[in-house]
C-alpha positions in Angstrom: -4.1 -10.0 -18.0 -1.0 -12.3 -17.5 -2.3 -13.9 -14.3 -5.7 -14.8 -15.8 -4.7 -18.4 -16.5 -3.4 -19.3 -13.0 -5.6 -20.6 -10.2 -4.7 -21.9 -6.8 -6.6 -25.1 -6.2 -6.2 -27.2 -3.0 -2.7 -25.8 -2.4 -1.6 -26.4 -6.1 -1.2 -23.8 -8.8 -3.0 -24.7 -12.0 -1.7 -22.9 -15.2 -3.8 -22.7 -18.3 -1.9 -21.2 -21.3 -2.9 -21.1 -25.1 0.1 -23.2 -26.0 2.4 -24.9 -23.6 5.8 -23.4 -23.6 8.0 -23.0 -20.6 8.2 -19.2 -21.3 4.4 -18.8 -21.3 4.0 -20.8 -18.1 6.8 -18.8 -16.4 5.2 -15.5 -17.5 1.7 -16.5 -16.3 3.1 -17.6 -12.9 5.2 -14.4 -12.5 2.0 -12.4 -13.3 0.0 -14.4 -10.7 2.7 -13.9 -8.0 2.9 -10.2 -8.6 -0.9 -9.8 -8.2 -0.9 -12.0 -5.1 2.2 -10.3 -3.7 0.7 -6.8 -3.9 -2.4 -7.9 -2.0 -0.5 -9.8 0.7 2.2 -7.1 1.2 -0.5 -4.4 1.6 -2.2 -6.5 4.2 1.0 -7.3 6.1 2.2 -3.6 5.9 -1.1 -2.6 7.6 -0.6 -5.3 10.3 2.9 -4.4 11.2 2.5 -0.6 11.0 0.9 -0.8 14.5 4.4 -1.7 15.8 6.3 1.0 13.8 5.4 3.9 16.1 8.0 6.2 14.5 6.1 6.0 11.1 3.5 8.8 11.1 1.8 7.9 7.7 1.5 4.7 5.7 4.5 4.7 3.3 4.0 4.1 -0.4 4.6 0.4 -1.3 5.5 -1.1 -4.7 6.6 -4.5 -5.9 9.6 -5.0 -8.2 11.4 -8.1 -9.2 15.0 -7.7 -7.9 17.8 -10.2 -8.5 19.3 -10.4 -5.0 17.2 -8.3 -2.6 13.9 -8.9 -0.8 13.3 -5.2 -0.3 14.5 -1.7 -0.2 13.5 1.7 1.2 14.2 4.9 -0.7 15.4 8.1 1.1 11.9 9.5 0.9 10.4 6.4 2.6 9.0 4.5 -0.3 9.2 0.7 0.3 9.9 -1.7 -2.5 9.3 -5.4 -2.0 10.3 -8.4 -4.3 7.2 -10.2 -5.3 9.0 -13.5 -4.9 8.9 -12.8 -1.1 5.3 -13.8 -1.2 6.5 -17.4 -1.4 8.1 -17.1 2.1 6.2 -17.7 5.3 4.3 -14.8 6.8 6.8 -14.1 9.6 9.6 -13.7 6.9 7.4 -11.2 5.0 6.7 -9.3 8.2 10.4 -9.3 9.0 11.4 -7.7 5.6 8.6 -5.1 5.9 9.7 -4.2 9.5 13.4 -4.1 8.3 12.4 -1.6 5.6 10.2 0.4 8.1 13.2 0.6 10.4 15.1 2.3 7.5 12.6 5.1 7.6 14.0 6.0 11.1 17.6 4.9 10.5 18.8 4.9 6.8 21.8 2.5 7.5 22.5 -0.7 9.4 23.8 1.2 12.5 23.6 0.1 16.1 20.5 2.2 16.5 18.9 0.4 13.4 19.5 -3.0 15.0 18.2 -1.8 18.4 15.0 -0.6 16.7 14.7 -3.9 14.9 15.1 -5.9 18.2 12.4 -3.8 19.8 9.8 -4.5 17.1 10.8 -8.1 16.4 12.9 -9.5 19.1 13.5 -12.9 17.3 14.3 -11.2 14.0 17.7 -12.9 13.6 16.1 -16.4 13.7 13.5 -15.4 11.1 16.2 -13.7 8.9 18.3 -17.0 9.0 15.2 -19.0 8.0 14.6 -16.6 5.1 18.3 -16.7 4.1 18.2 -20.5 4.0 15.1 -20.5 1.7 16.5 -17.7 -0.6 18.1 -20.0 -3.1 15.0 -22.1 -3.5 12.7 -19.1 -3.8 15.0 -17.0 -6.2 15.6 -20.0 -8.5 12.0 -21.1 -8.7 
């Protein structure tokens, strides 16, 4: 288990590896974030689904490390989220999940898509800007 040597103690991550190399530490941390992301994303999806009245059943959710995206939604409604998103504040996670849920109703960034987004999260633009400003820090460690 890659994440076995990582613990969160008093707000700090402690990494224990057999031998200290940057690569081993990086792998251990990535593993820990992936496990934590799955747990957090499933909880947040359940929380925001109550607002997504157009979604009739819980969409399948997976995590995948992507180079430039926080999330995506497949044509059949599967939501993919970047595990790095777990480093962002909860409202940013909720924004990305709601954005992808809106794509279940509107598969593009049309006027109707943004109208729907505004109904479920009226301040989404403020939150999106916040996430955009953090993106460089989060993506580059």
